[in-house]
C-alpha positions as CSV (number, residue, x, y, z in Angstrom):
1,M,7.8,83.4,157.6
2,T,10.4,86.0,156.6
3,D,9.7,89.6,157.4
4,T,9.3,91.8,154.3
5,I,11.4,94.9,155.2
6,Y,10.2,98.4,153.3
7,F,12.3,101.1,152.1
8,L,10.6,104.4,151.1
9,G,7.6,102.2,150.1
10,W,9.8,99.6,148.2
11,S,9.8,95.9,149.8
12,S,13.3,94.6,150.2
13,E,13.0,92.3,147.4
14,L,12.3,95.0,145.1
15,V,15.0,97.1,146.5
16,Y,17.5,94.2,146.1
17,G,16.3,93.5,142.9
18,A,16.9,97.4,141.7
19,L,20.5,96.9,143.1
20,I,21.2,93.8,141.4
21,V,19.9,95.5,137.8
22,L,21.8,98.6,138.7
23,S,24.9,96.9,139.6
24,V,25.0,95.0,136.1
25,L,24.1,98.1,134.2
26,C,26.8,99.6,136.4
27,I,29.2,96.9,135.4
28,F,28.0,96.7,131.7
29,M,28.4,100.6,131.2
30,L,32.1,99.8,132.9
31,L,32.7,97.2,130.3
32,L,31.8,99.7,127.6
33,L,34.0,102.5,128.9
34,M,36.8,100.2,129.1
35,A,36.3,98.9,125.5
36,G,35.9,102.6,124.2
37,M,39.1,103.6,125.9
38,R,40.9,100.6,124.6
39,K,39.9,101.4,121.2
40,Q,40.6,105.2,121.7
41,Q,44.2,103.7,122.8
42,Q,44.5,101.8,119.8
43,R,43.5,104.7,117.9
44,D,46.0,107.1,119.6
45,R,48.6,104.5,119.0
46,E,47.9,104.2,115.4
47,A,48.1,108.1,115.1
48,M,51.2,107.9,117.1
49,Q,52.7,105.4,114.7
50,K,51.5,107.4,111.6
51,L,52.9,110.7,113.0
52,E,56.3,109.1,113.7
53,E,56.5,107.4,110.3
54,K,55.5,111.0,109.0
55,N,58.1,112.4,111.0
56,R,61.1,109.8,109.9
57,E,59.6,110.6,106.2
58,I,60.0,114.4,106.8
59,V,63.5,114.1,108.5
60,A,64.7,111.5,105.5
61,L,63.2,114.2,102.9
62,K,65.4,117.3,105.0
63,D,68.5,114.9,105.1
64,S,68.0,114.3,101.5
65,F,67.2,118.0,100.4
66,I,69.9,119.1,102.4
67,A,72.6,116.9,100.7
68,N,71.2,117.6,97.5
69,M,71.6,121.5,98.3
70,T,74.9,121.0,99.2
71,H,75.8,119.1,96.3
72,E,73.7,121.6,94.0
73,I,75.2,124.7,95.5
74,R,79.0,123.4,95.6
75,T,78.8,122.3,92.0
76,P,78.2,125.9,90.3
77,L,80.7,127.5,92.9
78,N,83.6,125.2,92.0
79,A,82.8,125.7,88.2
80,I,82.8,129.8,88.8
81,V,85.9,129.5,90.6
82,G,87.8,127.0,88.5
83,F,87.0,128.6,85.0
84,A,87.7,132.3,86.6
85,T,90.9,130.5,88.2
86,M,92.0,129.7,84.3
87,I,91.1,133.0,82.7
88,I,93.5,134.9,85.2
89,D,96.4,132.2,85.7
90,I,96.9,131.0,81.9
91,D,98.3,134.2,80.2
92,D,98.4,132.7,76.7
93,L,94.9,131.2,76.9
94,D,93.5,131.6,73.2
95,P,90.0,134.0,72.8
96,E,87.8,131.1,72.0
97,S,88.9,129.1,75.3
98,K,88.5,132.2,77.3
99,A,85.0,132.6,75.6
100,M,84.1,129.1,76.6
101,C,85.2,129.9,80.5
102,R,83.0,133.1,80.5
103,K,80.1,131.2,79.1
104,E,80.5,128.6,82.1
105,I,81.2,131.1,84.6
106,N,78.0,132.8,83.5
107,D,75.9,129.5,83.2
108,N,76.8,128.6,86.8
109,K,76.3,131.8,88.2
110,E,72.6,132.0,86.8
111,H,72.2,128.3,88.2
112,L,73.4,129.6,92.0
113,L,71.2,132.4,91.7
114,Q,68.2,130.4,90.6
115,L,69.0,128.1,93.7
116,V,68.9,130.7,96.1
117,S,65.7,132.3,94.4
118,D,64.1,129.0,94.6
119,L,65.1,128.6,98.3
120,F,64.0,131.9,99.3
121,D,60.5,131.8,97.2
122,Y,60.0,128.5,98.8
123,S,60.5,129.8,102.4
124,C,58.2,132.7,101.6
125,I,55.5,130.6,100.2
126,E,55.5,128.1,103.4
127,S,55.2,131.5,105.6
128,N,52.5,132.8,103.6
129,T,54.7,135.8,102.8
130,L,55.0,135.4,99.1
131,E,54.5,139.0,97.3
132,Y,52.3,139.5,94.4
133,V,52.0,142.9,92.6
134,D,49.3,142.7,90.1
135,E,49.3,145.0,87.1
136,D,47.8,145.2,83.6
137,T,50.0,142.6,81.8
138,D,50.5,141.3,78.3
139,I,50.6,137.7,78.6
140,M,51.7,136.9,75.1
141,A,54.7,139.2,75.0
142,L,55.9,137.7,78.2
143,I,55.5,134.1,76.8
144,D,57.4,135.2,73.6
145,E,60.2,136.9,76.1
146,T,60.6,133.7,78.0
147,C,60.6,131.5,75.1
148,M,63.7,133.5,73.7
149,R,65.5,133.7,76.9
150,E,65.3,130.1,77.7
151,N,66.2,129.2,74.1
152,G,69.4,131.2,74.6
153,L,70.5,128.9,77.3
154,N,72.4,125.6,77.3
155,H,70.1,122.4,75.6
156,A,70.1,120.1,73.1
157,E,71.2,121.1,69.8
158,G,68.4,121.7,67.4
159,V,65.6,121.9,70.1
160,E,64.0,125.1,70.7
161,A,60.6,126.2,72.3
162,R,58.2,127.6,69.7
163,V,55.2,129.4,70.2
164,V,52.4,127.4,68.1
165,E,49.1,128.7,69.6
166,R,48.3,132.2,70.9
167,I,45.2,134.2,72.3
168,Q,45.3,137.6,70.5
169,G,45.4,140.7,72.7
170,C,45.3,138.7,75.8
171,R,46.0,141.2,78.9
172,L,45.5,139.8,82.4
173,R,45.6,141.5,85.8
174,I,48.6,139.7,87.2
175,D,51.9,139.8,88.8
176,K,54.4,140.0,85.6
177,K,57.2,138.3,87.6
178,R,55.4,135.3,88.8
179,F,53.6,134.6,85.9
180,T,57.1,134.5,83.7
181,Q,58.4,132.4,86.8
182,V,55.6,129.7,86.1
183,M,56.1,129.7,82.3
184,A,59.9,129.8,82.4
185,N,59.9,126.9,85.0
186,L,57.7,124.9,82.4
187,V,59.5,125.8,79.3
188,H,63.4,125.1,80.9
189,N,62.0,121.7,82.2
190,A,60.8,120.8,78.6
191,L,63.9,122.0,77.2
192,K,66.3,120.4,79.6
193,F,64.5,116.7,79.2
194,T,64.1,117.0,75.3
195,Q,67.0,115.7,73.7
196,Q,65.5,115.4,70.3
197,G,62.4,116.9,68.6
198,S,60.7,120.2,69.6
199,V,59.1,121.9,72.5
200,S,55.7,123.6,71.8
201,V,54.2,126.7,73.7
202,G,50.7,127.5,73.5
203,A,47.7,129.5,75.1
204,R,43.9,129.4,74.6
205,R,40.8,130.7,75.9
206,L,38.5,127.7,76.9
207,D,34.7,127.6,76.7
208,N,34.0,128.6,80.2
209,G,36.2,131.8,79.6
210,S,39.3,130.3,81.6
211,F,42.8,131.1,80.1
212,Y,44.6,127.5,79.1
213,F,48.7,127.7,78.8
214,Y,50.8,124.5,78.0
215,V,54.4,123.7,77.1
216,A,54.4,120.2,75.3
217,D,57.6,118.6,74.8
218,T,59.1,115.4,73.1
219,G,61.4,114.4,75.9
220,C,61.6,111.1,77.8
221,G,58.2,111.5,79.7
222,M,57.4,110.1,82.9
223,D,55.7,107.0,84.4
224,E,52.5,107.1,86.4
225,E,54.1,107.3,90.1
226,G,56.6,110.2,88.4
227,R,53.3,112.2,86.9
228,R,51.4,111.8,90.3
229,A,54.5,113.1,92.4
230,I,56.0,115.6,90.1
231,F,54.4,118.8,91.9
232,D,55.5,117.7,95.4
233,R,58.3,119.7,97.0
234,F,62.2,118.3,96.3
235,V,60.7,116.0,93.6
236,K,63.6,115.3,91.0
237,M,62.8,112.9,88.0
238,N,66.4,112.3,87.3
239,K,69.0,113.1,90.2
240,N,71.9,113.7,87.9
241,I,70.1,116.7,86.4
242,K,70.6,120.2,88.0
243,G,67.9,121.5,89.9
244,T,66.4,121.8,93.5
245,G,63.1,120.0,92.9
246,L,61.1,122.9,94.2
247,G,60.4,124.8,90.7
248,L,57.3,123.0,90.0
249,S,55.8,123.0,93.6
250,I,56.4,126.8,93.7
251,S,54.8,127.2,90.3
252,K,51.8,125.5,91.4
253,A,51.6,127.6,94.8
254,I,51.4,130.7,92.4
255,V,49.0,129.4,90.0
256,E,46.7,128.2,93.0
257,H,47.0,131.5,94.6
258,Y,45.1,133.1,91.4
259,G,42.3,130.3,91.6
260,G,43.7,128.5,88.9
261,G,45.0,124.8,88.4
262,I,48.0,123.2,87.3
263,G,48.9,119.5,85.6
264,V,50.6,117.3,83.3
265,E,49.9,114.6,81.1
266,S,52.7,112.2,80.0
267,K,53.9,108.8,79.2
268,K,57.3,107.3,79.6
269,G,59.5,107.7,76.6
270,E,56.5,109.8,74.8
271,G,57.1,113.3,75.9
272,S,54.9,115.5,78.6
273,T,52.5,118.3,78.2
274,F,52.4,120.7,81.4
275,Y,49.4,123.0,81.7
276,F,48.0,125.6,83.9
277,T,44.8,127.3,83.9
278,L,44.0,131.0,85.3
279,P,40.3,132.2,85.7
280,A,38.3,134.5,83.8
281,T,38.3,137.3,86.4
282,L,41.7,138.1,85.8
283,L,41.1,139.7,82.5
284,F,42.2,143.0,82.5
285,K,39.4,145.9,81.9
286,E,40.2,149.3,81.2
287,Y,38.1,151.9,83.6
288,G,35.1,152.6,82.2
289,K,35.2,149.7,79.6
290,F,32.7,146.6,79.7
């Protein structure tokens, strides 16, 4: 007969049984822990792969951006230098040719300034240091001025931006420069991509009190993929047309700063309608008036 040994009141059989159960539980917990570690390692690997892919995309985007900017900046500089040289070196250049050279110099100067301005604004947006000076602003007057100025620049003959819908007496407390920047970007792009037809600009008050602004053109339009990506940084629908690919992303940042939204409706070959909204809270109210 086997003697039973007792430990702390437990028989040896119970102690051995408890140890076996405890060992099984420890092994089971260890297996669970190892499985969890393997899953976490897999998740870490996947996250690392995604991060590496994202980094590669960013590097490719930066490389493309640098290459594009090098070309964009070199082009107007070469034009300015070339036409200025013509005016200086050719003594008997006729007045019409001189006027053409001056116009090319001026247009390329404006393009170069716009490139630098876009890059500066983008840098400020990225560092959250873009300045806003809000003041009482006659919105329709700014829209009229913007259309008049953009109509005076190079675009297809017979195409011009016309204000077709107005909000009478619309005054908002907003930064004049930033609002003009958004509107000018939309009008400029519409004129640039419209070879025939028209560009219609308008503003209206929505039922919820917010303000709705739009620029509709009869230009080339874009497909669904382009429509979804158009407000991303460095996106250009046509690589052969001048621009940084930053204008719309800057416009988006400005509109969202004021609590509004921006979007586009478009079909390939049927034109586009870019629009943005601003909240009713921006309505300017004189002191003492309700």
